[in-house]
C-alpha positions, 0 to 999 in steps of 0.5 A: 201636592206633588204626588198622589198615592205614592209610597214613602219609607219615613216621615221625612219624605212626607213633607216634600210630597205634600208641600212642594219646595215652593208652596207656602210657608208659615211665619213665626213672629218673634218679638215682632220679627218675622221667621220664615218657616217652610213646610217642606223641610222645616216642618218635619225637622221640628215636628216631633220635638214640638210634639213632645213639648206640647204634649208635656205642657198639656200634661203638666200645668207647670214645667220647663224644657229645652227646645231646639227650633231649626230653620233654614237660616237659624238653629235657636235654642229655646229655654222654655218655662210654663206655669199660671197660664203663662210661657216664658221663652229665653232664646239663643239664636245662631245663624247658619247663613249670612244673617248675623245681624238678625240673629244679633237682633233676635238675641238682644230682644230678651224673653218672649212672654205669652199665654201658653194656650195661645202660643199652642193655638197658633201651631195648631193649624200647622199640625192640622195642615200637615195631617190634611196634606198627608190625607189628601195625598193618599201617601201610604207610609210606614207604621213609624210615620203613622204614629206621628200622624196619630200623635198630631190627631190626638194633640190637636183637640187638646190645644185650646183657643183660636190662633190669632195669626195663623187662621182661616177667614172664617175662624 
């Protein structure tokens, strides 16, 4: 954590304050290929859209949506369909840098089919990490940013299951 008790003007300023540039990253394993997900900017970049999507999946037993996932290397469009406890994602990966072969490999891997609850459970600790990082930092934030934090606090208890990849040793 870089600062304690600072005031930020927007949610986008929070992540670099609680997760320094070289802090830990999460990894999304997409069809057995690791995609780095850096907390500092990529978490913020995807967070609100992810909350919208997860809230929809919790409210509706079945449905579909299109989600854009952004990292420092990729922009990926996920065409997601869920029902009967499963989640199917057809993805299109585009590169922002010189990783064309990896994007081609990801695009050729086919659809991702997982249990919906397990997919959401893998993201739950990341959401919790954001909330705890903000809490520990003492950051003073505007009401608009607090509303995002409140959404995370409401959502996380509704996510069922335990993560398999992103967890503490005690889980």
